[in-house]
C-alpha positions in Angstrom: 4.3 22.0 17.9 3.4 19.0 19.1 5.9 16.7 20.3 3.6 13.4 19.4 5.2 10.7 18.2 2.6 9.6 14.9 0.3 7.0 15.0 0.6 4.4 12.4 -1.7 1.6 11.5 -1.3 -1.3 10.6 -1.8 -0.5 7.2 0.7 1.7 7.5 3.3 -0.5 8.6 2.3 -3.3 5.8 2.3 -0.7 2.9 5.7 0.4 4.2 7.2 -3.1 4.4 5.9 -4.1 0.9 6.9 -0.8 -0.5 10.4 -2.0 0.7 10.4 -5.2 -0.3 9.3 -4.0 -4.1 11.7 -1.3 -4.6 15.0 -4.1 -3.2 13.4 -6.3 -6.1 12.4 -4.0 -8.9 13.7 -1.2 -8.8 15.8 0.1 -12.2 16.8 3.3 -11.5 15.9 5.8 -8.5 12.1 5.9 -8.2 11.8 3.7 -11.3 10.1 0.8 -11.0 10.0 -2.9 -13.1 8.1 -5.9 -12.5 10.3 -8.6 -14.4 7.0 -10.3 -15.8 7.1 -12.5 -12.1 3.1 -12.0 -10.8 4.2 -11.2 -7.0 6.0 -8.3 -7.8 3.0 -7.4 -10.4 0.4 -8.3 -7.6 2.5 -6.1 -5.1 2.9 -3.4 -7.4 -1.2 -2.9 -8.3 -1.4 -3.1 -4.2 0.7 -0.2 -3.8 -0.9 1.9 -7.3 -4.1 0.8 -5.3 -2.7 2.6 -2.4 -1.9 5.8 -4.0 2.1 4.8 -3.3 2.9 3.8 -6.8 1.7 5.6 -10.3 1.9 2.4 -12.6 3.6 3.8 -16.0 3.2 0.7 -18.4 1.6 -2.6 -17.5 2.5 -4.7 -21.5 2.1 -8.5 -21.4 2.8 -9.5 -17.9 5.3 -6.5 -17.3 4.2 -3.4 -15.2 6.7 -0.2 -15.2 6.1 2.4 -12.5 7.3 5.2 -10.4 7.1 5.8 -6.8 5.0 9.1 -5.7 6.0 11.6 -3.2 3.6 9.9 -1.2 5.9 6.9 -0.4 8.5 8.9 0.6 6.1 10.8 3.4 5.1 7.5 4.9 8.8 5.8 4.5 9.4 9.2 7.1 6.8 8.9 8.9 7.8 5.0 9.6 11.4 5.6 10.6 10.2 8.4 12.7 7.8 5.8 14.4 10.9 3.8 14.7 12.6 6.2 16.3 9.7 6.8 18.1 10.1 10.7 17.4 8.0 13.2 15.3 7.7 12.9 11.9 
């Protein structure tokens, strides 16, 4: 077992921050997201879906409903460990 700290890319840090913001602004219930028809939320949610961190369940009339994927939890854990300067 290694004690090396996981090295995160700039994209990892950005996607983690974007995920935090989307969850803060769009969470309806645990792991369920709603863009509420806001263009900025929709754009952010599409980016997170392309990164494999959320799954878009519906996209109707400018309102996106999505679910947070396990990969998002893994990224969040890696970022938290890096902030503590510990192995994930």
